[in-house]
FIKOLZA-1660 file (N, C-alpha, C; in steps of 0.1 Angstrom, whole numbers, plus 5000, padded with zeros to 4 digits):
% residues 59
   i   px   py   pz ch aa at
   1 7033 0553 7117  A  M  N
   1 7022 0551 7106  A  M CA
   1 7013 0562 7106  A  M  C
   2 7009 0565 7093  A  S  N
   2 7000 0578 7091  A  S CA
   2 6985 0573 7096  A  S  C
   3 6979 0584 7095  A  E  N
   3 6965 0586 7100  A  E CA
   3 6957 0579 7088  A  E  C
   4 6945 0576 7094  A  R  N
   4 6937 0571 7081  A  R CA
   4 6929 0580 7074  A  R  C
   5 6927 0577 7062  A  A  N
   5 6919 0587 7054  A  A CA
   5 6904 0589 7059  A  A  C
   6 6899 0600 7058  A  A  N
   6 6886 0604 7059  A  A CA
   6 6876 0606 7047  A  A  C
   7 6866 0601 7048  A  P  N
   7 6856 0604 7036  A  P CA
   7 6854 0620 7035  A  P  C
   8 6852 0626 7023  A  F  N
   8 6848 0640 7022  A  F CA
   8 6833 0642 7019  A  F  C
   9 6827 0631 7014  A  F  N
   9 6815 0633 7010  A  F CA
   9 6806 0622 7014  A  F  C
  10 6794 0625 7017  A  C  N
  10 6785 0612 7020  A  C CA
  10 6784 0605 7008  A  C  C
  11 6783 0592 7006  A  P  N
  11 6781 0583 6993  A  P CA
  11 6766 0583 6991  A  P  C
  12 6758 0586 7001  A  Y  N
  12 6744 0587 6994  A  Y CA
  12 6738 0600 6991  A  Y  C
  13 6742 0612 6998  A  C  N
  13 6735 0624 6995  A  C CA
  13 6745 0634 6990  A  C  C
  14 6760 0631 6992  A  G  N
  14 6770 0642 6987  A  G CA
  14 6772 0652 7000  A  G  C
  15 6765 0652 7008  A  D  N
  15 6768 0662 7020  A  D CA
  15 6781 0660 7024  A  D  C
  16 6786 0672 7031  A  E  N
  16 6801 0674 7037  A  E CA
  16 6800 0672 7052  A  E  C
  17 6788 0670 7057  A  D  N
  17 6787 0671 7073  A  D CA
  17 6787 0657 7079  A  D  C
  18 6799 0650 7078  A  L  N
  18 6803 0636 7082  A  L CA
  18 6808 0637 7095  A  L  C
  19 6806 0628 7105  A  R  N
  19 6813 0628 7117  A  R CA
  19 6816 0614 7121  A  R  C
  20 6826 0610 7127  A  P  N
  20 6829 0596 7131  A  P CA
  20 6819 0589 7139  A  P  C
  21 6816 0576 7138  A  S  N
  21 6805 0570 7146  A  S CA
  21 6810 0561 7156  A  S  C
  22 6803 0560 7167  A  E  N
  22 6809 0552 7178  A  E CA
  22 6804 0538 7174  A  E  C
  23 6799 0533 7163  A  A  N
  23 6794 0521 7159  A  A CA
  23 6808 0512 7157  A  A  C
  24 6820 0518 7155  A  G  N
  24 6830 0511 7154  A  G CA
  24 6841 0516 7144  A  G  C
  25 6851 0509 7141  A  H  N
  25 6863 0514 7133  A  H CA
  25 6857 0515 7119  A  H  C
  26 6859 0527 7111  A  G  N
  26 6854 0530 7100  A  G CA
  26 6841 0535 7096  A  G  C
  27 6834 0535 7109  A  A  N
  27 6821 0539 7105  A  A CA
  27 6818 0555 7107  A  A  C
  28 6808 0560 7099  A  W  N
  28 6806 0574 7097  A  W CA
  28 6792 0575 7098  A  W  C
  29 6787 0587 7103  A  E  N
  29 6773 0593 7103  A  E CA
  29 6773 0607 7094  A  E  C
  30 6765 0606 7086  A  C  N
  30 6760 0619 7078  A  C CA
  30 6749 0625 7086  A  C  C
  31 6752 0640 7090  A  H  N
  31 6742 0646 7095  A  H CA
  31 6732 0655 7085  A  H  C
  32 6736 0653 7072  A  G  N
  32 6726 0657 7062  A  G CA
  32 6715 0650 7060  A  G  C
  33 6718 0636 7057  A  C  N
  33 6707 0626 7053  A  C CA
  33 6703 0618 7063  A  C  C
  34 6712 0619 7076  A  R  N
  34 6707 0609 7088  A  R CA
  34 6712 0596 7085  A  R  C
  35 6723 0592 7076  A  R  N
  35 6726 0579 7074  A  R CA
  35 6740 0576 7082  A  R  C
  36 6742 0564 7085  A  A  N
  36 6752 0559 7089  A  A CA
  36 6759 0547 7077  A  A  C
  37 6772 0547 7078  A  F  N
  37 6778 0539 7068  A  F CA
  37 6792 0534 7074  A  F  C
  38 6798 0524 7066  A  Q  N
  38 6810 0520 7070  A  Q CA
  38 6821 0518 7059  A  Q  C
  39 6831 0523 7061  A  L  N
  39 6840 0521 7051  A  L CA
  39 6853 0511 7055  A  L  C
  40 6855 0503 7043  A  K  N
  40 6866 0492 7046  A  K CA
  40 6876 0491 7034  A  K  C
  41 6887 0491 7034  A  F  N
  41 6897 0489 7026  A  F CA
  41 6898 0475 7022  A  F  C
  42 6894 0472 7010  A  L  N
  42 6895 0456 7006  A  L CA
  42 6907 0450 7001  A  L  C
  43 6915 0459 6994  A  G  N
  43 6930 0455 6988  A  G CA
  43 6932 0461 6976  A  G  C
  44 6940 0458 6969  A  L  N
  44 6945 0465 6957  A  L CA
  44 6941 0454 6945  A  L  C
  45 6936 0460 6934  A  L  N
  45 6932 0453 6923  A  L CA
  45 6944 0449 6915  A  L  C
  46 6945 0438 6907  A  S  N
  46 6955 0434 6899  A  S CA
  46 6947 0435 6884  A  S  C
  47 6959 0432 6875  A  A  N
  47 6952 0431 6861  A  A CA
  47 6944 0420 6859  A  A  C
  48 6944 0409 6867  A  T  N
  48 6937 0397 6866  A  T CA
  48 6922 0398 6873  A  T  C
  49 6921 0407 6882  A  N  N
  49 6909 0411 6888  A  N CA
  49 6901 0423 6887  A  N  C
  50 6906 0429 6876  A  G  N
  50 6898 0442 6872  A  G CA
  50 6906 0455 6873  A  G  C
  51 6918 0455 6878  A  G  N
  51 6929 0464 6875  A  G CA
  51 6933 0468 6862  A  G  C
  52 6937 0480 6858  A  P  N
  52 6943 0483 6846  A  P CA
  52 6957 0475 6842  A  P  C
  53 6957 0470 6831  A  S  N
  53 6969 0461 6826  A  S CA
  53 6979 0473 6824  A  S  C
  54 6993 0467 6824  A  D  N
  54 7004 0475 6821  A  D CA
  54 7001 0484 6808  A  D  C
  55 6996 0477 6796  A  D  N
  55 6992 0486 6784  A  D CA
  55 6986 0496 6788  A  D  C
  56 6974 0495 6797  A  Q  N
  56 6962 0506 6800  A  Q CA
  56 6969 0516 6806  A  Q  C
  57 6978 0515 6816  A  R  N
  57 6985 0523 6824  A  R CA
  57 6993 0535 6818  A  R  C
  58 7000 0529 6805  A  N  N
  58 7010 0539 6798  A  N CA
  58 7002 0547 6786  A  N  C
  59 6989 0544 6785  A  D  N
  59 6978 0552 6776  A  D CA
  59 6978 0566 6780  A  D  C
% end
């Protein structure tokens, strides 16, 4: 299995000084703005719940 993707930028300040947090899986710390946040994959979107329909993908 491949490694998990890591965020490139802080979602709050845009700084790139991110480090994994000891708070748990998917938790990160930004040393630029001193915020901690957690990322979680929720699933894939379908055409019925907000994803592009087949017609929109071909445009």
